[in-house]
N, C-alpha and C positions, 0 to 999 in steps of 0.2 A: 504494500500500499504506499504509494508516494503522495506526498502533499504538494501539489502545484497550484500556484495562484497566478492568474494571468496579470501581466504588468499593466500598470497604468501608463499612460502616455509619457514617454521619456525615462521610464524606469525598466529595470530588468525583472524578469519573473522570479518569484520566490520558489525555490525548490528545496525539498527535504526528502531524503531517501529513508523513510521510517523503517523499512526492513533492515537497512544497514545499521541504523541507530540501535535497533533492538538487538541485532547480532553483537554489535560492539559492547553493548551494556552487559552482555553475558560474559564477555571476555574481560580478564584482568579485574575480577571482582575484589581482589586484595587491594586495589588502588582506591577504593571508596569513591569519593566525589571527584577524583582526578581522572577525567575521561580524555579521549583523543582530541577533544576541542579545547582543552586547557592548553594555552599557547605560552604562558609565562615560563620563565625559567624558574622552576619550583625551588631548587636549591638556594638561588639568590633571594627569592621571595621569603623563604624560611630564615635566612640569615637576616634580612631586613626586619622581619617580624620579631625575631628574637632580640635584635638591638632595640626595637621600639618597646618590647616588653621591659627590657632593662631600663630604658628611659623613663617609662611609666612608673616602675617600682621605685627608682631613685626619687622621682617626683612625689610619690606617696610619702616616703620617709621624710623628705624635706618639709613637705606641708604638714605632716604630723608634728614634727619637731617645732616648726613655727607656731602651730596651734597651741602647743603646751608651753612654749617659751614666750609667747606674746604678753607683754606687760605695758602698763601705762594707761593713761586716762582714756584712750580710744581703743584699747586692746580688745575689749569683749566682742564688738561686732567684726573686727578684723580676724580674731581667732576663730570666730564661727565661720567666716569665709574661707580660711585656711582648712578647716575641718571639712567643709562641703567639697572643696577642690580635691582634698585627699581622697575622699569617698569616690568622686567622679574619676580620678586617675586610677583607682583600684578597679573600677568597672572597666576602664579602657584595657587595663592589664589582663583582666579576666577574659575580655573579648578576644584580645590578641592571642592569649594562650589557647583559648578554644579553637581559633582559626588555625593555629600552628598544628594542632592535633588533627583537625579536619584535612589538612594538607599532607598528613602522614609524617609529620615532624614531631619533635619533642621540645616542649617549652623549657628554656633554660633559666631556672631560678637560682642558679649557683651564686651564693653570696661572694665567693672568691673572685669572680669575674664581673660582677654587676656593674660597679662604677666604671670599669674599663670599657664595657660595651655600651653604656649609656651615653646618649648624645648630650644630655644635660648634666651639669656638675652638681654635686651635693655641696652646697655652700650654706653653712648653718645661719649666718647673719648674726649681727651683733645687737641690733635693736629692731624695733618694729619697722622703721623706715627701711632699713637694710634688708630685712626679711622680705618685704614686699618687692623691693628692687630685684632681689635675687630670684624671686618667684617669676616676676616679669621677664627677666632674662631667660630663664628656663622655658617659659611658655613661648617666647619668641624663637628659641632654638627648636622646640618641638614643632612649631608651625612650619618653619622652613624645612625641617626634616621630613614631616609628613607630606608637604607639597612635592618634594623631590621623589619620595617613594610613590606617591599617587601618579606622578608623570611617568616614572619609570615603568610601573606595572601596566598603565593604560588599559587596553581592552583585553590583555592577556589573562587577567584574573579579575573579572568584574566583581565578584563577591568581596575579595580582599580590598579592591580599590574603593568599594562602597563603604566598607567598615572603616577604612582609614579616612575617608571623606567626612564620615559622621564624627569620628574622633577629632579631626582637624577643626570642625565647626565648634566643638566644645573648647578645644584648646584656644581658639580665637576669643571666645567668650571669656575665658580665664584671663587672657592677656589684657582684654578690655577692662575686666574687673580690677586687675592689678594696676593698671595705668590710671583708672579712676581713683583708686585709693592713694596712689602717689600724688595726684594732683590736689586731692583734698588735704594732703599733708598731715 
């Protein structure tokens, strides 16, 4: 059973060999979601995702420290923002780890290499202003890193690209939140 749709003016016809798709689905069952139409370099995607996982985990730890170490007259709402961001970064880490497994890889949670693989640095900060500034720096690093990953992956792995685009949107919100806090002084 083939699916063919006649072309509209100026477009080529949509063709799909359903018999071939069915036959291919029965082959290589051990590859799970990775089918013949997956065109990304899986090993590179897995490395990128493990580096992103490390970045998110370092960000969780930095935001958690900042949450607990925030002091001063304006500390309470800022500490709450740090806690919210830490939770969201952990959600990102969970999503990334899950995707790594879906792609047949293993999420790397090794504390021995975490900071070396992370794009963002773990900078504790000395006061509330410095903590906010360091979190903004880390968010800006994450934004540029995710944009580069998204561009590299392109259409080769639409699921990973969409996940990274969703994470990127939250990282941009975080950067905006930190920039607002810095401006409020």
